Structures are given as structure tokens and as C-alpha cells.
PAZAPA-4460 file (N, C-alpha, C; in steps of 0.05 Angstrom, whole numbers, plus 32768, in hexadecimal, padded with zeros to 4 digits):
% residues 218
    n_x    n_y    n_z   ca_x   ca_y   ca_z    c_x    c_y    c_z   seq   type   mol
   82D8   761D   8068   82DB   7601   806F   82EE   75FE   8086     1      M     A
   82E7   75ED   809A   82F9   75E7   80B0   8313   75DC   80A6     2      D     A
   832A   75E7   80B0   8344   75DF   80A6   834A   75C1   80AB     3      N     A
   8342   75B8   80C3   8347   759C   80C9   8337   7589   80B6     4      Q     A
   831E   7592   80AF   830E   7583   809D   831B   7583   8081     5      F     A
   8325   759A   8079   8332   759D   805F   834A   758A   805D     6      A     A
   835A   7589   8072   8372   7578   8072   836A   755B   806F     7      L     A
   8355   7553   807D   834D   7537   807C   8343   752E   8061     8      S     A
   833C   7541   8050   8332   753A   8035   8349   7538   8020     9      Q     A
   8361   753F   8028   8377   7541   8015   8381   7526   800D    10      M     A
   8387   7524   7FF3   8395   750C   7FE8   83B2   7514   7FE2    11      K     A
   83C4   7506   7FEF   83E0   750F   7FEE   83F2   74F9   7FE3    12      V     A
   8404   7500   7FD2   8419   74EE   7FC8   8433   74F5   7FD5    13      A     A
   8440   74E2   7FE2   845B   74E7   7FED   846F   74D7   7FDD    14      V     A
   8482   74E6   7FD1   8495   74D9   7FBE   84B1   74DD   7FC9    15      V     A
   84BC   74C7   7FD4   84D7   74C8   7FDF   84E2   74AB   7FDF    16      D     A
   84FB   74A8   7FD9   8507   748D   7FD7   8510   7483   7FF2    17      D     A
   850D   7492   8008   8515   7489   8022   84FC   7481   8032    18      H     A
   84FC   7468   803B   84E5   745E   804A   84E0   746F   8063    19      D     A
   84F5   7476   8071   84F1   7485   808A   84E4   74A0   8085    20      L     A
   84EB   74AD   806F   84DF   74C7   8068   84C2   74C3   8061    21      V     A
   84BC   74B0   8050   84A0   74AB   8048   848E   74A5   8060    22      R     A
   8498   7493   8072   8488   748B   8089   8486   74A2   809D    23      E     A
   849B   74B1   80A0   849A   74C8   80B2   8487   74DD   80A9    24      G     A
   8488   74E3   808F   8475   74F6   8083   8458   74ED   8086    25      M     A
   8454   74D3   8081   8439   74C8   8083   842E   74CA   80A0    26      T     A
   8440   74C6   80B3   8438   74C7   80CF   8431   74E4   80D7    27      A     A
   8440   74F7   80CD   843A   7513   80D3   841F   751B   80C7    28      I     A
   841B   7513   80AF   8401   7519   80A2   83EA   750C   80B0    29      L     A
   83EE   74F3   80B9   83D9   74E4   80C7   83D2   74F2   80E1    30      A     A
   83E5   74FF   80EE   83E0   750D   8107   83CD   7524   8104    31      S     A
   83C9   752D   80EB   83B6   7542   80E5   839F   7538   80D4    32      R     A
   839A   751E   80D6   8383   7511   80C9   8386   7510   80AA    33      N     A
   839E   7513   80A0   83A2   7510   8084   83AA   74F2   807F    34      V     A
   8397   74E2   8079   839B   74C5   8078   839B   74BA   805C    35      N     A
   8393   74CA   8048   8392   74C0   802D   83AD   74C7   8020    36      N     A
   83C1   74B7   8027   83DC   74BC   801E   83E7   74A4   800E    37      V     A
   83F1   74AA   7FF6   83FD   7495   7FE5   841B   749A   7FE6    38      A     A
   842A   7484   7FEA   8447   7486   7FED   8455   747A   7FD5    39      K     A
   8469   7489   7FCB   8477   7480   7FB3   8495   7481   7FB8    40      F     A
   84A3   746B   7FB2   84C0   746A   7FB6   84D0   7471   7F9D    41      S     A
   84C2   7474   7F86   84CE   747D   7F6D   84BC   7491   7F60    42      T     A
   84C8   74A2   7F4F   84B9   74B7   7F41   84A6   74AA   7F2D    43      A     A
   84B0   7497   7F1E   84A0   748B   7F09   8488   747B   7F13    44      M     A
   848A   7471   7F2C   8472   7463   7F37   845C   7476   7F3B    45      S     A
   8462   748F   7F42   844E   74A4   7F44   8443   74AB   7F29    46      L     A
   8455   74AF   7F15   844C   74B7   7EFB   843A   74A1   7EEF    47      V     A
   8441   7488   7EF3   8430   7472   7EE9   8414   7474   7EF5    48      D     A
   8412   747A   7F0F   83F8   747D   7F1C   83E8   7494   7F10    49      Q     A
   83F6   74AA   7F0B   83E9   74C2   7EFF   83DE   74BB   7EE4    50      L     A
   83EE   74AD   7ED4   83E6   74A6   7EB9   83CF   7492   7EBA    51      D     A
   83CC   7484   7ED0   83B6   7471   7ED3   839D   747E   7EDE    52      A     A
   839F   7498   7EE3   8387   74A7   7EEC   8387   74B0   7F08    53      G     A
   839C   74AA   7F17   839D   74B3   7F33   83A0   74D2   7F34    54      A     A
   8394   74DE   7F49   8396   74FB   7F4D   839C   7500   7F6B    55      E     A
   83AC   7515   7F6F   83B3   751C   7F8B   83B0   753B   7F8E    56      F     A
   83AA   7543   7FA7   83A8   755F   7FAD   83C3   756B   7FB2    57      D     A
   83D5   755B   7FBE   83F0   7564   7FC4   8404   754F   7FBD    58      F     A
   841B   7559   7FB3   8432   7547   7FAD   8449   7550   7FBD    59      Y     A
   8452   753F   7FCF   846A   7546   7FE0   8481   7535   7FD5    60      I     A
   8494   7543   7FC9   84A9   7534   7FBA   84C5   753C   7FC3    61      I     A
   84D7   7528   7FC0   84F3   752D   7FC3   84FF   7533   7FA8    62      D     A
   8516   7541   7FA8   8522   7547   7F8E   8534   7531   7F84    63      L     A
   853F   7521   7F96   8551   750C   7F8E   8544   74F1   7F8F    64      E     A
   853A   74E9   7F78   852D   74CF   7F76   853F   74BC   7F65    65      M     A
   853D   74A2   7F6A   8550   7490   7F5C   854C   748D   7F3E    66      P     A
   8534   7494   7F35   852E   748F   7F19   8528   74A8   7F08    67      D     A
   8525   74BF   7F15   851D   74D7   7F06   8525   74F0   7F15    68      L     A
   8530   7504   7F07   8537   751D   7F13   851E   752B   7F1E    69      D     A
   8520   7536   7F36   8509   7542   7F43   84FC   7559   7F33    70      G     A
   850D   7568   7F25   8503   757E   7F15   84F2   7574   7EFE    71      F     A
   84FB   755D   7EF2   84EC   7551   7EDD   84D1   7546   7EE8    72      V     A
   84D2   753B   7EFF   84B9   7531   7F0C   84A5   7548   7F10    73      L     A
   84AF   755F   7F19   849D   7576   7F1C   848F   757D   7F02    74      I     A
   849F   757D   7EEC   8494   7584   7ED2   8480   756F   7EC9    75      E     A
   8485   7556   7ECF   8473   7540   7EC7   8459   7542   7ED6    76      M     A
   845B   7549   7EF0   8442   754C   7F00   8432   7563   7EF5    77      I     A
   8440   757A   7EF0   8432   7591   7EE5   8425   758C   7ECA    78      R     A
   8432   757C   7EBA   8427   7576   7E9F   840D   7566   7EA2    79      A     A
   840A   7556   7EB7   83F2   7546   7EBB   83DE   7554   7ECC    80      R     A
   83E7   7567   7EDC   83D5   7576   7EEE   83E0   7592   7EF2    81      N     A
   83D9   75A5   7EE0   83E5   75C0   7EE1   83E0   75CF   7EFC    82      P     A
   83CC   75C8   7F0B   83C6   75D6   7F24   83CF   75C5   7F3C    83      V     A
   83E0   75B1   7F37   83EA   75A0   7F4D   83F8   75B1   7F63    84      A     A
   83F3   75A9   7F7C   8401   75B6   7F92   841A   75A5   7F98    85      H     A
   8431   75B0   7F93   844A   75A2   7F95   845A   75AD   7FAC    86      I     A
   8461   759C   7FBF   8472   75A3   7FD6   848D   7594   7FD3    87      I     A
   84A3   75A2   7FD3   84BD   7595   7FD1   84C9   7594   7FEC    88      V     A
   84D0   757B   7FF5   84DD   7576   800E   84F9   756D   8007    89      S     A
   850E   757C   800E   8528   7577   8004   853E   757D   8018    90      T     A
   8556   7572   8013   856D   7579   8023   857E   758F   8015    91      V     A
   8577   7594   7FFC   8587   75A7   7FEB   857F   75C4   7FF0    92      H     A
   8592   75D4   7FF9   858D   75F0   7FFF   859D   7602   7FED    93      D     A
   85A9   75F7   7FD7   85B9   7608   7FC5   85A6   761C   7FB8    94      E     A
   85B0   7634   7FB3   85A0   7649   7FA7   8596   7641   7F8B    95      I     A
   85A7   7634   7F7C   859F   762D   7F61   8588   7619   7F62    96      W     A
   8587   7608   7F76   8571   75F5   7F79   8557   7604   7F80    97      T     A
   8559   7617   7F93   8542   7626   7F9B   8537   7636   7F83    98      L     A
   8549   7642   7F73   8540   7652   7F5C   8532   7641   7F47    99      R     A
   853C   7629   7F43   8530   7617   7F30   8514   760E   7F3A   100      K     A
   8511   760A   7F54   84F7   7603   7F5F   84E3   7619   7F5C   101      L     A
   84EC   7632   7F62   84DA   7649   7F60   84D2   764D   7F43   102      L     A
   84E4   7648   7F31   84DE   764C   7F14   84C9   7638   7F0B   103      A     A
   84C6   7622   7F1A   84B2   760E   7F13   8499   7611   7F24   104      R     A
   8497   7627   7F32   847F   762E   7F41   8476   7618   7F55   105      D     A
   8489   760C   7F63   8481   75F9   7F78   8473   7609   7F8E   106      V     A
   8460   75FC   7F9B   8450   760A   7FAF   845D   760C   7FCA   107      N     A
   8470   75FB   7FCF   847D   75FC   7FE9   8499   75EF   7FE7   108      A     A
   84AC   75FA   7FF7   84C6   75EE   7FFA   84CC   75EC   8017   109      I     A
   84D1   75D3   8021   84D9   75D0   803C   84F2   75BF   803D   110      I     A
   8502   75C2   8053   851A   75B2   8055   8515   759A   8068   111      Y     A
   8522   7584   8061   851E   756C   8072   852A   7570   808D   112      K     A
   853C   7583   8090   8548   7589   80AA   8535   759A   80BC   113      S     A
   851F   75A3   80B1   850C   75B4   80C0   84FA   75A4   80D2   114      G     A
   84E7   75B2   80DE   84D4   75A6   80F0   84C1   7594   80E0   115      E     A
   84BA   757D   80EB   84A8   756A   80DD   848D   7576   80D6   116      G     A
   8482   7585   80E8   8467   7590   80E4   8467   75A6   80CF   117      N     A
   847E   75AE   80C5   847F   75C3   80B1   846F   75BB   8097   118      E     A
   846E   75A1   8093   845F   7597   807B   8441   759E   807E   119      I     A
   8437   759D   8097   841B   75A5   809C   8417   75C2   8098   120      I     A
   842A   75D2   80A2   8429   75EF   809E   8428   75F6   8080   121      T     A
   8439   75E8   8070   843A   75ED   8053   841F   75E6   8046   122      A     A
   8413   75D0   804D   83FA   75C8   8042   83E4   75DD   8049   123      I     A
   83E4   75E5   8063   83CF   75F8   806C   83D2   7613   805D   124      E     A
   83EB   761C   8059   83EF   7635   804A   83E6   7632   802D   125      E     A
   83EC   761C   8021   83E3   7618   8005   83C5   7617   8003   126      I     A
   83B8   760B   8017   839A   760A   8017   838F   7626   8019   127      L     A
   839E   7639   8025   8396   7655   8027   839B   7664   800E   128      K     A
   83A9   7658   7FFB   83AF   7665   7FE2   83CB   7671   7FE2   129      G     A
   83DC   766A   7FF5   83F7   7675   7FF7   840B   7660   7FF0   130      N     A
   8423   7669   7FE7   843A   7657   7FE5   8448   7657   8000   131      N     A
   8458   7642   8005   8466   7641   801F   8483   7639   801A   132      Y     A
   8495   764B   8022   84B2   7645   8020   84BD   7649   803C   133      Y     A
   84CB   7634   8046   84D4   7635   8062   84E6   764D   8067   134      C     A
   84EA   7654   8080   84FA   766B   8087   8516   766B   807C   135      E     A
   8523   7654   807C   853E   7652   8072   853F   7657   8054   136      D     A
   852A   7650   8045   8529   7655   8029   8527   7674   8024   137      V     A
   8516   7681   8034   8513   769E   8031   852E   76AC   8037   138      H     A
   853C   76A3   804C   8556   76AF   8053   856A   76AC   803C   139      K     A
   856B   7694   8031   857E   768F   801C   8579   76A0   8003   140      A     A
   855F   76A2   7FFC   8557   76B2   7FE4   855C   76D0   7FE9   141      L     A
   8558   76D9   8001   855C   76F5   8007   8579   76FD   8004   142      K     A
   858B   76EB   800E   85A7   76F1   800C   85B0   76F0   7FEE   143      I     A
   85A7   76DC   7FE0   85AF   76D8   7FC4   85A4   76EE   7FB2   144      A     A
   858D   76F8   7FB8   857F   770B   7FA6   8584   7728   7FAD   145      D     A
   8599   772E   7FBD   85A0   774A   7FC3   85AA   7756   7FA9   146      D     A
   859A   7766   7F9C   85A0   7770   7F81   85BA   7780   7F81   147      S     A
   85C2   778D   7F97   85DA   779D   7F98   85F3   778B   7F96   148      S     A
   85F0   7771   7F9C   8606   775F   7F9B   8605   774C   7F84   149      L     A
   85F0   774E   7F74   85EC   773A   7F5E   85FE   7741   7F46   150      Y     A
   860D   772E   7F3D   861F   7733   7F25   860E   773A   7F0D   151      P     A
   8619   774B   7EFC   860C   7751   7EE2   860F   773A   7ECF   152      S     A
   8602   773C   7EB8   8603   7726   7EA4   8620   7722   7E9B   153      T     A
   862E   7738   7E96   864A   7736   7E8C   865C   772B   7EA2   154      R     A
   8657   7732   7EBB   8666   7728   7ED1   8662   770A   7ED4   155      E     A
   8649   7701   7ED0   8643   76E4   7ED1   8652   76D5   7EBA   156      L     A
   8654   76E2   7EA3   8663   76D6   7E8D   8681   76D2   7E95   157      E     A
   868C   76E7   7EA1   86A7   76E5   7EAB   86AA   76D0   7EC0   158      V     A
   8696   76CF   7ED2   8696   76BC   7EE8   8697   769F   7EDD   159      L     A
   8687   769B   7EC8   8687   7680   7EBB   86A3   767A   7EB0   160      Y     A
   86AF   768D   7EA3   86C9   7688   7E97   86DE   7683   7EAC   161      Q     A
   86DC   7692   7EC2   86EE   768D   7ED9   86EB   7671   7EE3   162      I     A
   86D2   7668   7EE6   86CD   764E   7EF0   86D8   7638   7EDE   163      S     A
   86DD   763F   7EC5   86E8   762C   7EB2   8707   762C   7EB2   164      Q     A
   8712   763D   7EC4   872F   763E   7EC7   873D   7650   7EB3   165      G     A
   872F   7662   7EA6   873B   7673   7E91   8748   768C   7E9E   166      K     A
   875D   7695   7E91   876B   76AD   7E9A   875C   76C6   7E90   167      T     A
   8763   76DD   7E9A   8757   76F6   7E91   875B   76FA   7E73   168      S     A
   8773   76F3   7E69   8779   76F6   7E4D   8766   76E4   7E3C   169      R     A
   8763   76CC   7E45   8752   76B9   7E37   8735   76C1   7E37   170      E     A
   872D   76CC   7E4E   8711   76D5   7E51   870C   76ED   7E3F   171      I     A
   871F   76FF   7E3E   871D   7717   7E2D   871A   770F   7E10   172      A     A
   872A   76FB   7E07   8728   76F2   7DEC   870D   76E5   7DE6   173      A     A
   8703   76D6   7DF9   86EA   76C7   7DF5   86D2   76DA   7DF4   174      A     A
   86D4   76F0   7E04   86BE   7703   7E06   86C1   771C   7DF4   175      M     A
   86D8   771D   7DE6   86DE   7733   7DD3   86DE   774E   7DE2   176      F     A
   86EB   774E   7DFA   86EE   7767   7E0A   870C   7769   7E11   177      V     A
   8713   777F   7E1E   872E   7782   7E26   8733   7774   7E41   178      T     A
   874D   776F   7E46   8754   7763   7E60   874C   7775   7E77   179      E     A
   874F   778F   7E73   8747   77A2   7E88   8729   779F   7E8F   180      N     A
   8719   779B   7E7A   86FC   7797   7E7F   86F7   777E   7E8F   181      T     A
   8705   7769   7E88   8703   7750   7E97   870B   7753   7EB4   182      V     A
   8722   7761   7EB8   872B   7766   7ED3   8717   7776   7EE4   183      E     A
   870A   7789   7ED7   86F5   7799   7EE5   86DE   7787   7EED   184      A     A
   86D6   7774   7EDC   86C1   7762   7EE3   86CA   774F   7EF9   185      H     A
   86E2   7746   7EF8   86ED   7735   7F0D   86EC   7743   7F28   186      R     A
   86F5   775C   7F28   86F5   776B   7F41   86D9   776E   7F4C   187      K     A
   86C6   7774   7F3A   86AA   7777   7F43   86A0   775D   7F4F   188      A     A
   86A7   7746   7F42   869E   772C   7F4C   86A9   7726   7F68   189      L     A
   86C3   772C   7F6C   86CF   7727   7F86   86C2   7738   7F9B   190      F     A
   86BB   7751   7F94   86AE   7763   7FA7   8692   7759   7FAE   191      T     A
   8682   7753   7F99   8666   774B   7F9D   8663   7731   7FAC   192      K     A
   8676   771F   7FA7   8674   7705   7FB4   8685   7703   7FCE   193      L     A
   8694   7718   7FD3   86A5   7718   7FEB   86BA   7703   7FEB   194      G     A
   86C6   76FE   7FD4   86DA   76E9   7FD0   86F6   76F3   7FD4   195      A     A
   8708   76E2   7FDD   8724   76EA   7FE2   8737   76DF   7FCD   196      V     A
   872E   76CA   7FBF   873E   76BF   7FA9   872B   76B0   7F96   197      N     A
   8737   76A5   7F81   8726   7699   7F6C   8717   7681   7F77   198      V     A
   8724   7670   7F87   8717   7659   7F93   86FF   7661   7FA4   199      A     A
   8703   7676   7FB4   86EE   7680   7FC5   86D7   768C   7FB5   200      D     A
   86DF   7699   7F9E   86CB   76A4   7F8C   86B9   768E   7F81   201      L     A
   86C5   7679   7F78   86B5   7663   7F6D   86A3   7656   7F81   202      I     A
   86AE   7651   7F99   869D   7645   7FAF   8685   7657   7FB5   203      V     A
   868A   7670   7FB8   8674   7683   7FBF   8660   7686   7FA9   204      K     A
   866A   7685   7F90   8658   7687   7F79   8645   766F   7F78   205      A     A
   8650   7657   7F7F   8640   763F   7F7F   862B   7641   7F96   206      I     A
   8634   764A   7FAD   8623   764D   7FC5   860C   7660   7FBF   207      E     A
   8611   7675   7FB0   85FC   7689   7FAA   85EB   7681   7F92   208      K     A
   85F3   766C   7F85   85E3   7663   7F6E   85E9   7670   7F54   209      G     A
   8600   767D   7F51   8607   768A   7F38   8613   7676   7F25   210      Y     A
   8621   7663   7F2F   862C   764E   7F1E   8629   7633   7F2C   211      I     A
   862C   761E   7F1D   862D   7603   7F28   8641   75F4   7F17   212      K     A
   8644   75DB   7F1D   8656   75CB   7F0C   864B   75CA   7EF0   213      K     A
   8659   75D4   7EDD   864F   75D5   7EC2   8649   75F1   7EB8   214      G     A
   8649   7605   7ECA   8646   7620   7EC0   8632   7632   7ECF   215      G     A
   862C   7648   7EC3   861A   765C   7ECF   85FD   7651   7ECF   216      V     A
   85EF   7656   7EE5   85D3   764E   7EE6   85C3   765E   7ED2   217      I     A
   85B2   7651   7EC3   85A1   765E   7EAF   8585   7661   7EBA   218      R     A
***
């Protein structure tokens, strides 16, 4: 099938609470003859349409909606359409965010700071049967997933305890190990994350997606 013809047949839902983003996305799609576009300023307005029988080939969604967490919206779309093509357009580049999106099998991740036409590239790749993750996503995941630098499970437990402000003695008591064992894990964490002090360790752990506010990423 001719790709331009395929694009013109697509039914697309754009879900974003910013008028400028919705209109900009619609204009980009229209430039490639994708004119069957429904725009939603809230997540639940889309869900209501789906429950009323609406169907879309592509869902282009933001993660930060005023009424519903973007990850919950992804799950709700999948529950209603298991083969839905979901493209996430976001400003969030934290590793934990990317890992949560990949765990939910989204078809594409693009950044709002990227080129506008990247949304067309993402759709074309999906139509070919591929997933599409922008270059910056690939770079971030490659750095984070260097197995030689990835903390072990026990090191992550120590990291969590450190992030809670506990001393080595307190950590040792909580984990039923010796202080020397805790210190060995601390040293390994500092080396693997390239940290110079505890504050730097926590910042870099958050950047790499090992912890967030509230604890270790599960």
C-alpha cells in the first residue's frame, strides 16, 4: 500500500491539555494528509468516547493530564483496545519514566523538544511494524543500561536506605548484615554512579532511574 495513502486513512486521537500542542500536532498531521484527527484536552473525554464506541488507529498522548495519570490512561486504552498504537509525546526524559513506558509496550516515545515532523516518522515506522523511540531516548537508555555499572539488588537496597537518610549502622541493622558489608555496598555505589558524596549519589541515582522520591524504582 502506498504510504501516503495509508497515512490518509488513519484515525488519530491527540490527547494533550495544551491548545498549542494539540493544534500544532494537528497541523503537522494535516500536512501529510492525516485529516481524521480527534482532539482531547482531558484523558477522560477520550475514555468516554472509547466507551461510546469510538475507535482510533493511533493515540498520541501526553503523560501529564489534568484529570488522569498518563500511565493509567495507557492502561485504560490498552484495556479497550489491546492492539492500540500508542505514541507518547512528553517533556519527561527521566530514566524511570522511560522504563515505565517501555514496560507498558508503548509503540513510540518522542520528546516535545524534538522536530515536529518526528511524529510522522513515528507513525510511518509503526505502520511498518516497528516501534519508534527518538534518538535521545536511545542514548539515555544505553547509558542507564550499561550492565557493568548497574547496581546489584543488594546495592539498590542500600541505596534506598541511604536515600532515607540512614547511617551505615542503621542500614546494617535493617538488612541484618555487618557494617563492613554496608560500607562495601556504599563504595560500590559511589564507584558505579561516579558520585563524590551522598548528595551527589542521590542526584545521580535519580537521574539514572534507580530511585525517585519515595524509593527505589520497581
